[in-house]
N, C-alpha and C positions, 0 to 999 in steps of 0.2 A: 586437503588433508595433509597434515605433516606427520612424518614418521621420524622418530628420534631414537638413536641408540643411547641408552642411559647407563649401560654397564656392559663390559666385555671381558671374557676370560680366555687365556691361551690364544690370543690373536697374534699372528706373525707381525713383525715390524713392517711398516709401510704397506699394510694390507689395504685393498680397495673394497669398498662396499658397493654393491649394485642391488637396487631394489626396483622391481617392475610391478606396477599396479595397472592392470588393463594393458593398454598399448603404450603407456608412458614409462620410460626407464630413467632412473637417476643414478649416476655413478660419482663417487667422490672418495678421497682418502677417508678411511674410517676414523672418525673423531667423535668422542662422546659429547652428547648434549648439543649437537648441531643438526637441526632438522633438515630433512629432505622434503620438499614441497611437491605435492601432486594435485592435479586439477580436479580429481573426482574421488569421492568416497563410496561410490555405488558398487564397487567390486566385492566379490565374496571372499577373495584371498589376494595375497601378493606373493611374489617370488623374491627370495633373498639369496644373493650369491656373495661370496667373499673371494677376492682374487689376490694373488701375490705376483710380483714382477718376475718374469723369467729372464729378460734381458732388455737392453736399451741401446739405441743408436740415434745419432742426430744426422739428418739428411738435409743437404743444401737444396733449396728450391730455386737456385739461380737459373738453371736451364728451363725450368717450368715458367718462370717469369719472362724469360727471353723468347722462348719458342711456343709457349702455350701448352706444352705437353712434356712429359719426361718419363723415362723408364729407368729404374734404379734397382740394383741388387743391394740388399742390406744383410750384413752378418751380425747376429746377436750372440754374444758369448754368454752361455747359460750361467747365471749367477749361483745356481745351486750345484754347479759342477757337472751337469749333464751334457749331452751333445750340443754342439754349436747349432744354432737355428739360422737357416738361410731363407730370406724372403725376397720375392721379386715384386716390386711395386710399379704401378702405372698411374701417373698423375695426368688428369685431363679436366678441362673445364666442364662443368655441368651445363652451362648455358653456351650454346654455339657462338653467341655474340660477345661473350665475356672477354675474349682476347682482344677484340677491337675497341672495347670501352676504355 
C-alpha cells in the first residue's frame, strides 16, 4: 500500500511526516506527491504524526570506531527559543562480535 500526501495547509517549514500502519512506521520530510510504501493494507487504520525539529547537533563517532563504545553528552539549542536540551547518549554494538569484524 502507498500513502501519498497530495495537499497540505499551514505546515511548518522542514516538517517531518510519520505514518504508522500496523507495526511499520515510515518517516520522511513532508513532500507532496511522494508516496510512503507499506507492506500491508490489511489494517483498519493508520496513525499520522507531524514533527518539527527542536534542535540539532553533530556527534563524532571516532571514539566508537576506535573503542567499540562511546558515551557522549549532547547540547541542543532550541530553535524555537525554548530551553536548551541536554541528552546523554550511549553508543554500543548490537552484535558482540561486531567490534572484532
